[in-house]
BAFI-3210 file (N, C-alpha, C; in Angstrom, 3 decimals, decimal comma, padded with zeros to 6 digits):
// residues 246
n [1|2|3|4|5|6|7|8|9|10|11|12|13|14|15|16|17|18|19|20|21|22|23|24|25|26|27|28|29|30|31|32|33|34|35|36|37|38|39|40|41|42|43|44|45|46|47|48|49|50|51|52|53|54|55|56|57|58|59|60|61|62|63|64|65|66|67|68|69|70|71|72|73|74|75|76|77|78|79|80|81|82|83|84|85|86|87|88|89|90|91|92|93|94|95|96|97|98|99|100|101|102|103|104|105|106|107|108|109|110|111|112|113|114|115|116|117|118|119|120|121|122|123|124|125|126|127|128|129|130|131|132|133|134|135|136|137|138|139|140|141|142|143|144|145|146|147|148|149|150|151|152|153|154|155|156|157|158|159|160|161|162|163|164|165|166|167|168|169|170|171|172|173|174|175|176|177|178|179|180|181|182|183|184|185|186|187|188|189|190|191|192|193|194|195|196|197|198|199|200|201|202|203|204|205|206|207|208|209|210|211|212|213|214|215|216|217|218|219|220|221|222|223|224|225|226|227|228|229|230|231|232|233|234|235|236|237|238|239|240|241|242|243|244|245|246]
n.u [000,840|000,352|001,026|000,227|001,975|001,461|003,107|004,970|007,771|010,503|013,090|015,626|017,685|018,334|019,767|018,162|015,379|016,040|018,063|021,429|025,011|026,555|025,262|022,427|019,112|015,579|014,235|015,914|015,601|012,877|012,870|014,421|012,903|010,364|011,146|012,076|009,761|007,918|009,326|010,584|012,396|011,984|011,436|010,898|009,335|009,442|007,313|008,754|011,974|013,050|015,426|018,463|017,762|015,259|011,755|008,757|005,385|003,558|004,302|004,257|004,692|005,314|005,119|005,762|004,497|004,453|003,216|000,449|-001,364|-001,385|-003,695|-002,587|-000,122|000,737|000,740|002,657|004,859|005,284|006,133|008,527|010,203|012,280|011,559|011,240|010,007|006,803|004,170|001,156|-001,053|-001,639|-002,484|-004,178|-003,451|-003,871|-002,024|-000,419|-000,130|001,828|003,901|005,403|005,153|002,416|001,315|-000,599|-000,329|001,755|002,359|004,157|005,240|006,776|008,293|008,618|010,058|009,980|011,089|012,784|012,097|011,205|010,805|012,406|013,881|012,201|011,666|012,669|014,560|014,290|015,153|015,111|013,230|010,368|008,483|005,626|003,386|004,423|005,997|004,002|002,908|005,008|004,869|002,722|003,839|005,096|003,156|003,121|005,016|006,678|009,143|011,578|014,349|016,088|015,701|016,572|018,603|021,902|023,062|021,336|019,487|017,158|014,857|013,517|012,959|010,502|007,638|004,347|003,038|000,461|-000,379|000,816|001,772|002,144|001,194|000,139|000,557|000,856|001,733|004,520|005,113|005,235|003,845|004,790|003,176|003,199|002,122|002,405|002,589|004,922|008,226|011,481|014,816|015,770|014,177|011,986|013,244|015,033|013,287|011,993|014,200|014,772|012,398|012,572|014,556|013,094|011,234|012,797|013,668|015,885|015,765|013,522|010,055|009,927|012,588|012,624|011,015|012,693|014,819|013,723|013,329|015,931|016,870|018,951|020,652|022,508|021,684|019,573|018,315|019,899|019,603|017,301|017,534|017,002|015,627|013,225|011,444|008,676|007,312|004,013|001,593|000,210|-001,362|-003,529|-005,135|-008,448|-009,048|-006,870|-006,950|-007,893]
n.v [-001,199|002,278|005,394|008,771|011,095|013,725|016,535|018,890|021,102|022,637|024,083|024,810|023,211|021,452|020,158|020,821|019,211|016,870|013,886|014,264|014,076|015,402|016,210|016,224|015,488|016,164|014,146|011,932|011,563|010,840|008,495|006,734|006,655|005,657|003,215|001,907|001,790|000,399|-001,818|-002,559|-001,735|001,571|004,162|007,503|009,784|013,094|015,994|018,040|019,749|021,309|023,814|024,049|025,101|026,103|026,201|024,194|024,571|022,944|019,924|017,260|013,802|010,588|007,048|003,514|000,475|-002,892|-003,638|-003,920|-001,030|000,816|002,743|004,344|005,135|007,740|009,019|007,474|007,941|010,687|010,719|009,521|010,931|013,957|017,093|019,181|018,348|017,569|015,277|015,288|013,824|010,548|009,125|006,746|006,195|005,986|003,474|004,593|007,207|010,091|011,959|014,119|014,335|014,152|016,403|019,361|022,035|024,304|026,225|028,914|030,815|033,869|035,663|038,953|041,420|044,754|045,907|045,356|042,272|039,725|037,394|036,952|034,718|033,475|035,187|037,737|040,456|043,636|046,705|048,932|051,459|050,429|050,194|048,768|048,699|049,137|046,859|044,921|045,533|044,735|042,043|041,217|041,123|038,697|036,888|037,003|035,384|032,190|030,980|030,874|031,073|033,066|033,203|030,874|028,457|027,817|025,196|022,975|019,834|019,771|019,398|021,436|024,966|026,018|027,338|027,743|030,427|031,275|032,896|035,717|037,840|040,555|040,972|042,801|041,785|042,619|045,627|045,684|043,538|041,675|039,515|037,483|035,754|033,060|031,074|028,220|025,775|024,354|024,785|026,179|025,426|027,500|029,489|031,044|032,543|034,027|035,502|037,042|038,509|040,067|041,465|043,046|044,762|046,208|047,394|049,102|050,900|050,402|049,078|049,410|048,595|047,891|047,142|044,921|043,229|042,948|041,580|039,033|038,305|038,117|035,672|034,956|034,224|035,827|038,403|038,927|039,753|039,444|036,375|035,995|035,248|031,821|031,183|032,516|031,488|029,476|026,434|026,173|025,041|022,312|021,012|018,386|016,161|015,012|012,374|010,798|009,846|007,264]
n.w [000,000|-000,653|000,923|001,792|003,697|005,855|007,020|009,092|009,558|011,298|009,734|010,653|011,827|009,852|006,805|004,624|002,853|001,374|001,496|002,416|001,956|003,779|006,095|008,398|007,281|006,723|005,354|005,819|008,601|008,715|007,147|008,734|011,104|010,312|009,211|011,467|013,114|011,488|010,912|008,534|005,537|004,736|002,435|002,026|-000,230|-001,070|-001,725|-002,705|-002,713|-000,152|000,678|002,696|005,968|005,312|006,020|006,582|006,727|005,758|004,412|002,068|001,708|000,180|000,893|000,681|002,021|003,237|005,445|007,770|008,402|011,344|013,174|015,051|014,159|013,422|015,910|017,308|015,700|016,031|018,667|018,394|016,661|016,327|018,111|016,329|014,047|012,917|012,648|010,920|009,715|008,260|005,221|003,103|-000,368|-003,988|-005,820|-007,791|-007,076|-006,528|-004,487|-005,399|-008,305|-008,756|-007,684|-008,090|-007,548|-005,665|-002,754|-001,402|001,447|002,332|004,914|006,011|008,081|009,340|011,513|014,674|016,378|018,795|017,419|015,234|014,164|012,320|010,275|007,913|008,620|007,382|007,328|005,632|003,858|001,967|-001,031|-001,151|-002,756|-005,298|-005,460|-005,555|-007,998|-009,618|-009,090|-010,669|-013,159|-013,248|-014,060|-016,776|-017,861|-018,342|-018,297|-015,973|-015,656|-014,822|-012,123|-011,059|-009,376|-010,464|-012,673|-012,129|-012,090|-013,576|-016,360|-017,590|-017,187|-016,921|-015,367|-014,113|-012,748|-010,590|-008,580|-006,830|-004,345|-002,026|001,328|004,191|007,492|010,063|011,910|011,522|009,941|006,927|004,442|001,799|-000,693|-002,892|-005,578|-007,638|-010,320|-010,160|-008,739|-009,200|-008,028|-005,409|-006,364|-005,234|-003,229|-004,772|-006,368|-004,380|-003,401|-005,672|-005,987|-003,712|-004,536|-006,375|-004,636|-003,079|-004,890|-006,493|-008,929|-011,753|-012,529|-015,196|-015,619|-013,977|-015,463|-017,688|-016,557|-016,129|-018,805|-019,730|-018,869|-017,162|-014,334|-013,047|-013,508|-011,869|-008,526|-005,239|-003,453|-000,802|002,772|003,898|006,244|006,623|004,881|003,993|003,000|002,261|001,338|-000,557|-003,372|-004,523|-006,879|-006,145|-006,762|-006,200|-003,658|-001,401]
ca.u [000,000|001,047|000,423|000,710|002,196|001,416|003,963|005,576|009,067|011,382|014,256|016,864|018,725|018,450|020,384|017,114|014,547|016,629|019,241|022,696|026,158|027,310|024,463|021,141|017,993|014,266|013,963|016,682|014,964|011,631|013,212|014,871|011,819|009,350|011,746|012,126|008,420|007,240|010,213|011,003|013,079|011,040|012,002|009,851|009,574|008,776|006,698|009,746|013,251|013,355|016,859|018,922|017,206|013,897|010,742|007,525|004,178|002,939|005,014|003,634|005,602|004,671|005,944|005,104|004,748|003,728|002,639|-000,864|-001,202|-002,050|-004,202|-001,754|001,220|001,076|001,040|003,932|005,910|005,539|006,901|009,812|011,027|012,618|010,486|011,103|009,233|005,493|003,328|-000,250|-001,834|-001,172|-003,689|-003,924|-003,658|-003,720|-000,663|000,349|-000,061|003,210|003,906|005,996|004,669|000,957|000,897|-001,065|000,181|002,472|002,333|005,187|005,142|008,028|007,935|009,531|009,747|010,618|011,661|013,228|011,081|011,782|010,534|013,204|014,351|011,280|011,384|013,851|014,448|014,733|014,735|015,039|011,862|009,971|007,215|004,975|002,481|005,239|006,392|002,861|002,816|006,024|004,375|001,834|004,689|005,423|002,113|003,317|006,132|006,737|010,552|012,142|015,771|016,761|015,512|016,905|019,977|022,617|023,535|020,423|019,275|015,811|014,840|012,944|012,816|009,161|006,712|003,148|002,709|-000,944|-000,622|002,012|001,274|002,567|000,118|000,607|-000,093|000,961|002,385|005,924|005,320|004,633|003,905|004,753|002,571|003,356|001,621|002,724|002,509|006,206|009,215|012,879|015,627|016,120|013,357|011,216|014,178|015,579|012,206|011,823|015,346|014,650|011,277|013,071|015,249|012,035|010,631|013,672|013,972|017,141|015,369|012,141|009,237|010,367|013,852|012,249|010,573|013,866|015,598|013,093|013,540|017,349|017,105|020,325|020,590|023,396|021,028|018,547|018,778|020,471|018,625|017,094|017,811|016,013|014,922|011,908|010,664|007,862|006,418|002,788|000,464|000,387|-002,669|-003,578|-006,475|-009,183|-009,122|-005,704|-007,140|-008,806]
ca.v [000,000|003,570|006,367|010,148|011,550|015,188|016,931|020,221|021,090|023,802|023,671|025,411|022,219|020,469|020,537|020,698|018,012|015,677|013,283|014,880|013,357|016,207|016,708|015,588|016,026|015,737|012,861|010,904|011,327|010,101|007,142|005,931|006,490|004,763|001,882|001,320|001,507|-000,585|-002,980|-002,851|-000,577|002,553|005,368|008,489|010,687|014,353|016,779|018,996|019,748|022,578|023,988|024,118|026,185|026,451|025,544|023,748|024,470|021,731|019,115|015,965|012,780|009,275|005,877|002,221|-000,505|-004,166|-003,901|-003,374|000,286|001,051|004,115|005,091|005,351|009,166|009,290|006,835|008,610|011,975|010,483|008,933|011,883|015,176|018,055|020,167|017,749|017,155|014,532|015,676|012,624|009,632|008,687|005,842|006,762|005,034|002,962|005,447|008,574|010,493|013,208|015,201|014,478|014,257|017,700|020,312|023,366|024,473|027,606|029,300|032,098|034,457|036,657|040,091|042,358|046,045|046,356|044,255|041,506|038,501|036,234|037,104|033,483|033,015|036,300|038,461|041,871|044,516|047,999|050,001|051,735|049,661|050,536|047,470|048,838|048,923|045,448|044,152|045,752|043,863|040,660|040,943|040,844|037,266|036,122|037,109|034,535|030,818|030,596|031,638|030,763|034,153|033,019|029,485|028,114|027,325|023,802|022,005|018,680|019,787|019,416|022,705|026,010|026,569|027,247|028,555|031,115|031,662|033,906|036,325|039,056|040,960|041,441|043,208|040,982|043,379|046,906|045,534|042,252|041,460|038,140|037,260|034,464|032,725|029,748|027,794|024,322|023,846|025,827|025,833|025,559|028,862|030,416|031,991|033,457|034,939|036,425|037,984|039,416|040,995|042,354|044,034|045,783|047,074|048,135|050,177|051,816|050,074|048,785|049,733|047,442|047,501|046,414|043,615|042,458|042,656|040,547|037,743|038,023|037,803|034,259|034,946|034,368|036,905|039,697|039,085|040,195|038,479|035,528|036,331|034,099|030,751|030,979|033,171|030,849|028,330|025,715|026,362|024,235|021,495|020,537|017,142|015,770|014,205|010,960|010,073|009,370|006,137]
ca.w [000,000|-000,664|001,827|001,881|005,068|005,938|008,142|009,089|010,241|011,436|008,969|011,147|012,129|008,779|005,532|003,635|002,890|000,745|002,118|002,021|002,516|004,746|007,208|008,630|006,505|007,187|004,708|006,519|009,892|008,494|006,689|009,871|012,072|009,744|009,078|012,803|013,617|010,640|010,866|007,164|004,951|004,194|001,833|001,738|-001,356|-000,768|-002,796|-003,190|-001,997|000,508|000,900|004,086|006,769|004,900|006,841|005,934|007,546|005,229|003,421|001,820|001,190|000,095|001,157|000,485|003,076|003,136|006,758|008,109|009,014|012,620|013,263|016,001|013,630|013,519|017,322|017,628|014,936|016,681|019,898|018,021|015,913|017,076|018,372|015,250|012,958|013,422|011,726|011,073|009,477|007,222|004,522|001,970|-001,704|-005,075|-005,980|-008,702|-006,540|-006,291|-003,726|-006,195|-009,673|-008,801|-007,140|-009,105|-007,199|-004,408|-002,284|-000,436|002,135|002,808|005,920|006,101|009,146|009,122|012,783|015,524|017,091|019,365|016,565|014,017|013,513|011,280|009,370|007,439|008,989|006,308|007,875|004,639|003,372|000,790|-001,670|-001,372|-003,906|-006,502|-005,453|-006,017|-009,444|-010,211|-008,974|-011,803|-014,320|-013,224|-014,741|-018,226|-018,275|-017,816|-018,156|-014,861|-015,545|-014,094|-010,690|-010,731|-009,037|-011,641|-012,781|-011,535|-012,958|-014,157|-017,824|-018,044|-016,184|-017,086|-014,242|-014,293|-011,508|-010,593|-007,543|-006,227|-003,708|-000,688|002,197|005,520|008,530|011,312|011,597|011,111|009,276|005,611|003,943|000,354|-001,033|-004,302|-005,927|-009,002|-010,480|-009,709|-008,472|-009,413|-006,818|-005,003|-007,153|-004,426|-002,556|-005,785|-006,729|-003,273|-003,403|-006,793|-005,661|-002,750|-005,328|-006,910|-003,537|-002,575|-005,989|-007,181|-010,306|-012,084|-012,899|-016,532|-015,467|-013,417|-016,619|-018,520|-015,850|-016,454|-020,227|-019,967|-018,535|-016,637|-012,884|-012,602|-013,675|-010,834|-007,219|-004,303|-002,769|000,609|003,648|003,867|007,515|006,583|003,817|004,405|002,103|003,025|000,899|-001,756|-003,795|-005,275|-007,349|-005,158|-007,144|-005,707|-002,289|-001,255]
c.u [000,877|000,272|001,048|000,855|002,289|002,179|004,382|006,902|009,717|012,710|015,601|017,990|019,060|019,092|019,380|016,301|015,325|017,892|020,520|023,854|026,833|026,477|023,104|020,052|016,679|013,922|014,669|016,039|013,696|011,898|013,562|013,728|010,769|009,891|011,788|010,743|007,702|008,068|010,434|011,616|012,064|011,821|010,857|010,299|008,765|008,207|007,662|011,002|013,475|014,850|017,180|018,317|015,784|012,892|009,578|006,401|003,297|003,834|004,248|004,700|004,827|005,665|005,095|005,459|003,924|002,991|001,225|-000,658|-002,031|-002,490|-003,352|-000,367|001,646|001,490|002,405|005,094|006,279|006,338|008,334|010,761|011,302|011,449|010,246|010,512|007,922|004,702|001,867|-001,186|-001,238|-002,411|-003,333|-004,247|-003,520|-002,253|000,198|000,404|001,382|003,224|004,428|005,267|003,150|000,443|000,503|-000,618|000,894|002,439|003,431|004,822|006,550|007,664|009,044|009,102|010,565|011,221|012,020|012,048|011,739|011,647|011,281|013,699|013,457|010,863|012,701|013,667|015,088|014,286|014,628|013,602|011,580|008,620|006,509|003,952|003,234|005,688|005,238|002,591|003,814|005,585|003,515|002,616|004,995|004,416|002,289|004,366|005,996|008,187|011,202|013,596|016,508|016,658|015,857|018,362|020,643|022,955|022,646|020,135|017,881|015,891|014,302|012,857|011,454|008,302|005,521|002,739|001,268|-001,281|000,711|001,600|001,914|001,362|000,702|-000,160|000,019|001,658|003,826|006,171|004,537|004,831|003,825|004,216|002,715|002,930|001,955|002,574|003,801|007,133|010,607|013,638|016,017|015,208|012,646|012,134|014,795|014,532|012,028|012,971|015,266|013,484|011,680|013,857|014,252|011,501|011,482|014,198|015,274|016,884|013,902|011,366|009,616|011,685|013,617|011,803|011,771|014,752|015,035|013,411|014,989|017,663|018,540|020,272|021,429|022,744|020,002|019,170|019,349|019,366|018,531|017,323|016,663|015,186|013,511|010,987|009,956|007,146|005,090|001,631|000,826|-000,978|-002,544|-004,998|-007,149|-009,147|-007,909|-005,961|-008,183|-009,895]
c.v [001,251|004,550|007,747|010,488|013,079|015,611|018,389|020,135|022,465|023,403|024,114|024,403|021,317|021,049|020,345|019,427|016,776|015,196|013,866|014,102|014,097|016,724|016,045|016,280|015,500|014,364|011,718|010,553|010,494|008,668|006,234|005,647|005,507|003,338|001,161|000,899|000,421|-001,859|-003,496|-001,582|000,335|003,735|006,309|009,378|011,948|015,053|017,784|018,911|021,114|022,628|024,031|025,325|026,570|025,592|025,029|023,745|023,358|021,120|017,810|015,033|011,479|008,177|004,629|001,295|-001,765|-004,474|-003,319|-002,049|000,402|002,512|004,981|005,416|006,818|009,531|008,717|007,545|009,946|011,822|010,060|009,955|013,140|016,156|019,001|019,584|017,253|016,449|014,910|014,489|011,818|009,031|007,743|006,507|005,655|004,653|003,849|006,905|008,902|011,865|014,380|015,395|014,593|015,601|018,647|021,746|023,321|025,944|027,816|030,640|032,564|035,616|037,699|040,977|043,625|046,620|045,138|043,604|040,261|037,284|036,295|035,803|033,001|034,146|036,974|039,930|042,735|045,934|049,131|050,217|050,984|050,146|049,229|047,524|048,578|047,460|044,559|044,370|044,854|042,399|040,280|040,616|039,346|036,427|036,106|036,135|033,122|030,346|031,479|031,259|031,812|034,001|031,607|029,340|027,498|025,845|022,816|020,908|018,635|019,913|020,724|023,682|026,697|026,296|028,150|029,143|031,618|032,708|034,405|037,669|039,275|041,449|041,771|042,443|041,613|044,696|046,761|044,280|042,166|040,012|038,136|035,857|034,232|031,280|029,447|026,285|023,653|025,030|025,291|026,006|027,016|029,927|031,463|033,008|034,447|035,950|037,479|038,986|040,453|041,954|043,404|045,135|046,742|047,977|049,252|051,076|051,559|049,743|049,165|048,445|046,964|046,726|045,035|042,684|042,033|041,585|039,167|037,347|037,664|036,335|034,043|035,206|035,541|038,283|039,974|039,475|039,068|037,660|035,928|035,086|033,085|030,609|031,560|032,548|029,605|027,739|025,609|025,467|023,481|020,922|019,287|016,897|014,849|012,715|010,145|009,359|008,255|006,434]
c.w [000,000|000,209|001,617|003,355|005,051|007,189|008,029|009,819|010,268|010,790|009,517|011,335|010,941|007,518|004,402|003,804|002,484|001,466|001,533|002,638|003,664|005,908|007,270|007,803|007,079|006,616|005,439|007,863|009,728|008,042|007,864|010,841|011,554|009,607|010,418|013,281|012,812|010,451|009,443|006,591|004,269|003,628|001,475|000,579|-001,133|-001,987|-003,391|-002,360|-001,377|000,816|002,392|004,785|006,436|005,672|005,983|006,955|007,015|004,148|003,271|001,243|001,045|000,444|000,946|001,645|002,813|004,431|006,886|008,846|010,288|012,686|014,187|015,454|013,727|014,943|017,707|016,938|015,581|017,964|019,586|017,386|016,745|017,157|017,205|013,965|013,557|012,327|011,977|010,843|008,332|006,560|003,377|000,640|-002,748|-005,257|-006,869|-008,237|-006,174|-005,620|-004,543|-007,526|-009,780|-008,293|-008,276|-008,805|-005,859|-004,040|-001,245|000,196|002,494|003,726|006,076|007,258|008,943|010,394|013,626|016,255|017,685|018,454|015,234|013,401|012,378|010,332|008,999|007,780|007,920|006,676|006,858|004,175|002,074|000,286|-002,033|-002,508|-005,205|-006,596|-005,926|-007,504|-010,176|-010,152|-010,171|-013,069|-014,402|-014,002|-016,262|-018,750|-017,695|-017,613|-017,104|-014,589|-014,718|-012,579|-010,233|-010,324|-010,254|-011,517|-012,013|-012,552|-013,584|-015,680|-018,377|-016,880|-016,283|-015,861|-014,541|-012,941|-011,590|-009,534|-007,015|-005,653|-002,342|000,090|003,562|006,581|009,918|010,970|011,112|010,270|007,971|005,194|002,424|000,114|-002,523|-004,526|-007,382|-009,093|-010,041|-009,466|-008,751|-008,105|-006,607|-005,638|-006,298|-003,770|-003,525|-006,238|-005,640|-003,243|-004,503|-006,586|-004,621|-003,459|-005,970|-005,803|-002,986|-003,687|-006,712|-008,649|-010,491|-012,392|-014,301|-016,478|-014,857|-014,547|-017,480|-017,883|-016,156|-017,889|-020,542|-019,719|-018,039|-015,133|-012,387|-012,703|-012,580|-009,502|-006,378|-003,640|-001,300|001,462|003,687|005,127|007,517|005,539|004,340|003,200|002,845|002,599|-000,381|-002,110|-004,660|-005,782|-006,333|-005,470|-006,702|-004,388|-002,228|-000,226]
res [m|r|f|f|i|y|l|s|y|d|g|a|r|y|h|g|w|q|i|q|p|n|g|i|s|v|q|e|v|l|n|k|a|l|s|t|l|l|r|e|e|i|e|v|t|g|a|g|r|t|d|a|g|v|n|a|s|l|m|v|a|h|f|d|t|t|k|e|m|n|e|n|l|s|y|k|l|n|k|f|i|p|h|d|i|a|i|h|h|i|v|p|v|n|a|d|a|h|a|r|f|s|a|t|s|r|t|y|h|y|f|l|i|t|a|k|t|p|f|e|p|y|a|y|r|f|p|q|p|l|d|f|d|k|m|n|e|a|c|k|v|l|f|d|y|i|d|f|t|s|f|s|k|l|h|t|d|v|k|t|n|n|c|h|i|t|h|a|e|w|t|q|v|s|p|i|k|w|q|f|t|i|t|a|d|r|f|l|r|n|m|v|r|a|i|v|g|t|l|l|d|v|g|r|g|v|i|t|i|q|q|f|r|e|i|i|e|k|k|d|r|c|s|a|g|t|s|v|p|g|n|a|l|f|l|a|d|i|s|y|p|n|e|l|f|l]
***
């Protein structure tokens, strides 16, 4: 049987989602925990690869098992894994359901603060004045394109840099805190952080909205802005067709 596992994690201690040779990853922790509890070798496949330090308020992964599933597995798993990973629920899915390839959309949040706060570990403090109206105008430019090579990490193993962005917007959530929300069918490595960094250049007047458009058209990572830190980035939602679930 194949199952989807819904979880969240604080990425501060981890070298990203995917197993790495030089540090602990969320995938590695789950593999070991599930293998121990189910007493067979389990490998989980995630919906995406969050980078080192990046968080997930919702991640989905799938795994296969020959064992009878106990309703208490989520409870047991939560007691077994570290405090910075939380299992929400585990559900059965069709045998061909895939956490990564079956997803129809993904949503990320990036949190920006304009003044000091005790909760800075989960936001990026940027004290310079920003024109968020202009940044939201630049967000609309993203809908005109599908090739986002300019916002992709170099030398990745993907076959295409095409993504269909359906939502991108800055909203104010408190007097000092802003949230950037972006939804697309897929994302390239480092894409959200590079987009946010370039939008900050728009907001502080370093580049115009037309120059933002030209950066996308150049398809050159070197022309875009600096990537913002990963600690303020959250994978927030993943959507799947209803027919995948049993």
